[in-house]
C-alpha positions in Angstrom: -11.6 -0.9 -10.6 -13.4 2.3 -9.7 -16.4 3.9 -11.4 -15.2 7.4 -10.7 -11.6 8.6 -10.2 -11.1 12.2 -9.2 -7.7 14.0 -9.0 -6.8 16.9 -6.8 -3.5 18.8 -6.3 -3.7 18.7 -2.6 -5.6 16.9 0.1 -9.1 18.5 0.5 -9.1 20.1 -3.0 -11.5 17.4 -4.3 -13.8 17.6 -1.3 -14.1 21.4 -1.6 -14.7 21.2 -5.4 -17.1 18.2 -5.7 -17.5 16.4 -2.3 -21.3 16.7 -2.4 -21.5 15.2 -5.9 -19.2 12.3 -4.9 -21.2 11.6 -1.7 -24.3 11.4 -3.8 -22.7 9.1 -6.3 -21.4 6.9 -3.5 -24.9 6.7 -2.1 -26.1 5.5 -5.5 -23.6 2.7 -5.5 -20.8 4.1 -7.5 -17.3 3.2 -6.3 -15.0 6.3 -6.0 -11.3 6.9 -5.7 -9.9 10.3 -4.7 -6.3 10.8 -5.8 -4.2 13.5 -4.3 -1.2 14.4 -6.5 0.8 15.9 -3.5 0.6 15.8 0.3 0.3 19.6 0.3 3.6 20.2 2.1 3.9 23.8 0.9 0.3 24.8 1.9 -0.4 27.5 4.4 -3.3 25.6 5.8 -2.3 22.8 8.1 0.6 20.3 7.9 0.9 17.2 5.7 0.3 14.8 8.6 -2.9 16.5 9.7 -4.1 16.9 6.1 -3.5 13.2 5.4 -5.6 12.2 8.5 -8.4 14.6 7.5 -8.3 13.4 3.9 -8.7 9.8 5.0 -11.7 10.8 7.2 -13.2 12.8 4.5 -13.0 9.9 2.0 -14.6 7.7 4.6 -17.5 10.1 5.1 -18.0 10.5 1.4 -17.8 6.7 0.8 -14.6 6.8 -1.3 -11.1 5.3 -1.2 -8.1 7.7 -1.2 -4.7 7.4 -2.9 -1.8 9.8 -2.5 0.6 10.0 -5.4 3.2 12.0 -3.4 4.6 14.3 -6.1 6.4 17.3 -4.7 4.0 20.2 -4.1 4.3 23.1 -6.5 6.9 21.2 -8.6 4.7 19.3 -11.1 5.6 20.4 -14.6 4.2 19.6 -18.0 7.0 17.6 -19.5 5.2 16.7 -22.7 
């Protein structure tokens, strides 16, 4: 069980948005999971393989675990 779970649409969204806050929380002993909804396959920046590698490294630097939910990029719909 994690103390903090953060969701982002693509790999690197969470790091850009709140990476510093997460690093500080990790340094204070909080356990963190970063969850990417997609692998970012439709992104104009990089490819999914590179982004996955970079995401794992970013999580390591921050002190977090990372999960990839692998939904299709740009195809998540509100079905409620």
